[in-house]
C-alpha positions, 0 to 999 in steps of 0.5 A: 368240094374234096375229092373225096367227098364227091366219092363218099356221096356217090358211094352213099347215094349207090348203096341207097 
């Protein structure tokens, strides 16, 4: 998993 993907996942989870 790339760092960008992880960041995106975190952002998505936070935006939930």
